[in-house]
Structures are given as C-alpha cells and as structure tokens.
C-alpha positions in Angstrom: 7.2 -17.8 2.3 9.6 -19.9 0.0 7.8 -19.5 -3.0 7.1 -15.8 -2.4 10.0 -14.2 -4.6 10.3 -10.5 -5.2 12.9 -9.1 -7.3 11.7 -5.6 -7.1 9.4 -3.6 -4.1 7.9 0.3 -4.3 6.6 1.1 -0.8 5.1 4.7 -0.8 4.7 6.2 2.7 7.5 4.2 3.9 9.7 6.6 6.9 6.6 5.1 9.7 4.0 1.8 10.7 3.2 -0.4 8.5 5.4 1.2 5.3 8.5 1.1 7.7 7.7 -2.0 8.6 7.0 -3.6 5.3 10.3 -2.4 4.0 12.2 -3.9 6.7 9.9 -7.5 6.9 11.7 -7.6 2.6 15.8 -6.7 3.8 14.9 -10.0 6.7 13.6 -12.3 4.1 16.4 -14.9 3.0 15.8 -14.1 -0.4 15.9 -10.4 0.1 14.3 -8.6 -3.5 17.3 -6.9 -5.1 16.2 -3.4 -5.2 13.6 -2.2 -2.5 12.0 1.6 -3.8 10.6 3.8 -0.1 8.8 6.4 -0.9 8.0 9.4 1.5 7.8 13.4 1.1 11.6 13.6 3.3 13.6 10.4 3.3 16.1 12.6 5.3 14.0 15.1 7.4 13.1 13.6 11.2 11.2 10.4 10.2 13.8 8.9 7.8 14.4 6.0 6.8 15.7 3.7 9.8 17.2 0.5 7.4 18.8 3.6 5.1 21.7 3.0 4.0 21.3 -0.4 3.1 22.6 -2.2 0.5 18.8 -3.4 -0.8 17.0 -0.4 -0.2 17.0 3.2 -1.9 14.8 5.8 -0.6 13.2 8.1 -3.4 11.3 11.8 -2.1 7.5 11.4 -3.2 4.1 13.1 -2.5 1.8 11.4 -3.5 0.0 14.3 -4.4 2.4 16.0 -6.5 2.7 14.6 -9.7 5.7 16.2 -10.6 7.8 14.3 -7.9 5.8 11.2 -8.4 7.1 11.1 -12.5 10.5 12.0 -10.5 10.6 8.8 -8.8 9.1 6.5 -11.2 12.1 7.5 -13.5 14.4 7.5 -10.5 13.3 4.1 -10.5 13.7 2.9 -14.2 17.2 4.3 -14.1 18.5 1.8 -11.0 16.1 -1.0 -12.6 18.4 -0.6 -16.2 15.4 -2.2 -18.5 14.0 -4.7 -15.6 10.4 -4.6 -14.4 9.6 -3.2 -10.8 7.5 -6.4 -9.7 5.4 -5.2 -6.5 4.0 -2.2 -6.0 2.9 -1.8 -2.6 0.6 1.6 -2.5 0.7 3.4 1.4 0.8 5.9 1.7 -2.2 7.6 3.6 -3.8 9.9 6.4 -6.4 9.4 9.1 -9.0 12.2 10.2 -11.7 11.7 13.2 -14.6 13.9 11.9 -18.2 13.2 12.3 -20.8 13.9 9.6 -21.5 17.3 11.3 -17.8 18.6 11.5 -16.1 17.3 8.5 -15.6 19.8 6.2 -14.3 20.4 2.5 -10.9 21.1 2.9 -10.4 17.9 5.4 -12.8 15.8 3.6 -10.7 16.6 -0.3 -6.9 16.2 1.6 -7.9 13.0 2.8 -9.8 12.0 -0.8 -6.9 13.4 -2.5 -4.1 11.3 -0.2 -6.0 8.3 -0.1 -7.3 7.5 -3.5 -6.7 10.5 -6.2 -2.7 9.4 -4.5 -2.6 5.5 -5.5 -4.5 6.2 -8.7 -1.7 8.7 -9.8 1.2 6.3 -8.4 -0.2 3.2 -10.2 -0.1 5.5 -13.6 3.7 6.6 -13.1 4.8 2.8 -12.3 2.7 0.5 -14.6 4.5 1.1 -17.5 7.5 -0.7 -15.3 4.8 -3.2 -13.7 4.1 -4.0 -17.3 8.0 -4.5 -18.4 7.9 -7.3 -14.9 4.7 -8.7 -16.2 5.8 -9.3 -20.3 9.6 -10.8 -18.5 7.9 -13.1 -16.2 8.1 -16.7 -16.6 5.4 -17.4 -14.4 1.8 -18.3 -15.2 -1.4 -16.4 -14.0 -1.4 -13.7 -12.2 1.1 -13.2 -8.7 2.7 -10.7 -6.0 6.1 -12.0 -7.4 5.0 -11.5 -11.0 3.7 -7.9 -11.4 1.5 -6.8 -8.5 -0.6 -3.9 -7.5 -1.2 -3.7 -3.2 -3.3 -0.9 -2.1 -3.1 0.0 1.8 -7.5 -0.1 2.3 -9.0 -0.7 5.9 -12.2 -2.9 7.1 -13.4 1.4 8.1 -14.3 1.1 4.0 -16.7 -1.9 4.1 -19.8 -0.4 3.8 -21.4 -3.6 4.9 -19.3 -4.4 7.4 -18.3 0.0 8.7 -15.5 -1.3 11.5 -15.3 0.2 14.5 -18.0 2.9 14.0 -19.2 3.1 17.1 -15.4 3.9 18.3 -15.6 7.1 15.7 -17.4 8.6 12.6 -14.2 9.0 10.5 -15.8 10.1 7.5 -13.1 11.5 5.3 -11.1 8.0 5.8 -14.4 5.6 5.6 -15.3 7.5 2.2 -11.9 7.7 0.6 -10.9 3.5 1.5 -14.1 2.7 -0.3 -13.6 4.6 -3.1 -9.6 3.4 -2.8 -12.0 -0.6 -3.0 -13.6 0.6 -6.2 -10.3 2.2 -8.2 -8.4 -1.2 -6.5 -11.7 -3.5 -8.3 -11.0 -1.0 -11.6 -8.1 -2.0 -11.8 -8.0 -5.5 -12.3 -10.7 -5.6 -14.8 -8.1 -3.1 -16.8 -4.2 -4.4 -15.9 -5.3 -7.8 -15.7 -4.9 -8.6 -19.7 -1.2 -7.0 -19.1 -0.2 -9.8 -16.7 -0.8 -6.8 -13.1 -2.7 -8.8 -10.0 -4.6 -5.8 -8.2 -5.1 -6.5 -4.7 -7.0 -4.1 -1.9 -5.8 -5.0 1.8 -7.0 -4.4 4.8 -3.8 -4.2 7.3 -6.4 -4.9 10.6 -6.7 -1.6 13.6 -2.9 -1.7 14.3 -0.7 -0.2 16.8 0.7 2.8 14.9 0.3 7.2 15.3 -2.8 7.1 13.0 -4.4 3.7 14.6 -4.5 5.6 17.7 -5.4 8.8 16.1 -8.3 7.4 14.7 -10.4 6.1 17.7 -8.7 8.5 20.3 -6.7 8.7 23.3 -9.2 7.2 26.1 -9.7 4.0 24.5 -6.8 2.3 25.0 -4.3 0.4 21.9 -5.1 -0.9 18.9 -5.1 -4.7 19.2 -2.7 -5.7 16.1 1.0 -5.0 16.3 2.7 -3.3 13.5 5.3 -6.8 13.5 2.2 -9.4 13.3 0.1 -6.9 11.1 2.3 -7.0 8.2 3.9 -10.3 9.0 0.4 -11.1 8.2 0.6 -9.0 5.2 3.5 -10.8 4.1 1.9 -13.9 4.1 -1.8 -13.3 2.9 0.8 -11.6 -0.5 3.1 -15.0 -1.0 -0.7 -16.8 -1.5 -2.5 -14.9 -4.3 -3.3 -16.0 -7.9 -5.5 -15.0 -10.2 -8.4 -15.9 -8.5 -8.1 -13.4 -5.9 -7.3 -10.7 -8.5 -9.8 -7.4 -7.2 -10.3 -9.2 -3.5 -10.4 -7.3 -0.8 -8.2 -8.8 1.7 -7.3 -9.0 5.5 -4.3 -9.0 7.3 -5.4 -12.6 8.0 -6.4 -13.7 4.9 -10.0 -13.2 5.2 -12.0 -11.8 2.5 -14.0 -9.2 3.0 -16.7 -7.9 2.0 -17.6 -4.3 0.1 
C-alpha cells in the first residue's frame, strides 16, 4: 500500500467490528492519515472508540439516520480541516436482521432500509462539499481513494445473482437494503465522476463480528473471515482502485461481484 496516501478519512459506525478495525489499521500505517474522523452514535458510551484519545483520531457523535447530527458532524469536521478537503468517506454504519419472507415486518424493513441505504445517502450528501474540495485540491489525475472517494460497505448478500449464504438465513430486509445500496453506489459513480470522486461498493466477507454472527444464528459456527483479515484485504483493494473501477461492486479479496 505504498501509494495509498490518504490525508483525511472518515469512517461511520466506528465503535466496533469492521469500522473500529478500519480506524485501527489506518492508524497503524507507516504514513497514517493526518486526520481520522470516526463517527458513531455515542463515542463516549459503553461502546466507545478504544483508539481514542489518539493524536490522529477525532471521534464525532453522529447517527446515520439523524439528519441534524450528520450535518453537525460535517460542520465539526470542516472546522478541523481548516480549508482542506476530505479524501475518503467510508459508509460502514449498518444494521442486520434475520427476518424471513413470512416474518419480516414493516417496522423492521423500514429501519434496516433507513439505516443501510438512506443513511449512507445522507452522510454522502453532507460530506460531498469536502470530498469535492479534496478532489479539486489534488494534483492526481484520474480517480482514486487517495484523491476523493465514497466507499459504501455493502454485502454479497445483496447480490441478486449470487444471493450469498441464502441457505443459512433469508435476512430479507438486510439483503434488500444491500441491493439498494449497490444501486446507490452506481448512481453516485455516475453523478460524482465529473467532480473527481470515485464511488465503490465493497463486500467485506462473512466476518467474525456481532452482525456476522447474528445474521446466521449461533448454531452454525463462527464466520470464516476474521475482522483483521477482512480490513487488511479491504485496504489493499482500496489502494489499487482507479477510474476503471468507478461504480463497481468488489469483494475484500479484490474480486468483481455480480449485481
């Protein structure tokens, strides 16, 4: 990842799992970002960000479903950046659900969709001016995650062709939300390419997190991918992305996945 030099990054849902590990591994880089902004609903609660305080990290309270808190977080990030832009936005915050075709409810479906699709849309809208500023201030040609990028943490469970691990759980709301997030990513790639911003959807694997275990139940054993391995793979993939990958759906191993 020698060429992966991100000056500023923001990770949502950073208090645990993949989000927290992303923050940790960014900070462990030989050339860590100058600013790592990490958002979660309650950065000082029971699930507080364990790397903080750290000279490179600034936790921001924000709920991806609360427009006011998202705008407040964007304002505070802008104040810290003092005129510079945001290179990398990772929309990681999400919730799961293992409802079936027979059991899924209006409330559950709405909550999962709002968190997993509308949330990333609202966060991207709020931080778009800072992403544009980063792209405009860069002397890099083409598109890259070092320049300006939106990374939406998706799932192969949302692949309409593959329907990943259907035999282990239907997870209707979750699957539908991730399929919709993939479409949002494609739309963002078309809408923001002219601004110099790359947009990508990433499947992190079936990871050993609270969500990964909840999605398939406790009787089916542990998920096969560790959080550490998943995030190392994700960062390796992000380092190699360019304009040819804009709007793609890729796995943590760098494989292009079918919609």
